[in-house]
C-alpha positions in Angstrom: 0.0 0.0 0.0 1.4 3.4 -0.9 1.3 6.2 1.6 -1.2 8.1 -0.6 -3.5 5.1 -0.8 -3.2 4.7 3.0 -4.1 8.3 3.5 -7.1 7.9 1.3 -8.3 4.8 3.2 -7.7 6.3 6.6 -9.5 9.5 5.6 -12.5 7.5 4.3 -12.9 5.6 7.6 -12.2 8.7 9.8 -9.1 7.1 11.5 -7.3 10.3 12.4 -4.5 8.8 14.4 -3.5 6.4 11.7 -3.8 9.1 9.1 -1.5 11.1 11.4 1.1 8.4 11.1 0.8 8.5 7.3 1.3 12.3 7.3 4.2 12.0 9.8 5.9 9.3 7.6 5.5 11.4 4.5 7.1 14.3 6.4 10.0 12.1 7.4 10.6 11.3 3.7 10.5 15.0 2.7 12.8 15.9 5.6 15.4 13.3 4.5 15.2 14.7 1.0 15.9 18.2 2.3 12.4 19.4 1.4 11.8 21.1 4.7 8.7 23.2 3.7 6.9 20.1 2.5 8.1 18.1 5.5 6.7 20.8 7.9 3.4 20.8 6.1 3.0 17.1 6.7 4.2 17.4 10.3 1.7 20.1 11.0 -1.1 18.0 9.4 0.0 15.0 11.6 0.1 17.2 14.7 -3.5 18.3 14.1 -4.6 14.7 13.5 -2.9 13.4 16.7 -4.1 16.2 19.0 -7.0 15.1 21.2 -7.1 11.6 19.8 -5.3 9.7 22.5 -2.0 9.2 20.6 0.8 10.7 22.7 3.4 8.6 20.8 2.4 10.2 17.5 2.4 13.6 19.2 5.9 13.1 20.5 7.2 11.7 17.2 5.8 14.7 15.3 7.2 17.2 17.8 10.7 15.6 17.6 10.5 15.7 13.8 9.5 19.4 13.8 12.4 20.0 16.2 14.7 18.3 13.7 13.6 20.5 10.9 14.0 23.6 13.1 17.5 22.5 13.9 18.3 21.8 10.3 17.1 25.2 9.3 19.5 26.8 11.9 16.9 27.5 14.6 18.6 25.6 17.4 16.9 27.4 20.3 13.4 26.7 18.9 14.5 23.1 18.3 15.8 22.6 21.8 12.6 23.9 23.4 10.4 21.6 21.3 12.7 18.6 21.6 12.9 18.7 25.4 9.1 19.4 25.7 8.6 16.2 23.6 10.9 14.2 25.7 9.2 15.4 28.8 5.8 14.4 27.4 7.1 11.0 26.4 8.4 10.4 29.9 5.1 11.5 31.4 3.3 8.8 29.3 6.0 6.1 30.0 7.2 6.1 26.4 10.7 5.9 25.0 9.6 7.6 21.7 12.6 9.9 21.8 14.8 6.9 21.4 13.0 5.5 18.3 15.2 6.0 15.3 13.8 3.3 13.1 10.1 4.0 13.5 
């Protein structure tokens, strides 16, 4: 299943958290290609889909990815603030999401 096909299916059934993971994954691809504007667009979409839907892992992964983009764009202070807030949230929920590098 392609990511776009997955996005269409999750949209049709109204599964916001899983659609959030599709958006986050697409953002990761764009980030790795150096397409930061497209990556941020996907990460912001994922962030909206995760918020209020009981998916702290997705919220943390997205925040960490946004922090990565900020850092890569030379905005280290902004990246630090977001990164450490995400780590704090992960710890609060008993997650080790900040250690997941192969998600």
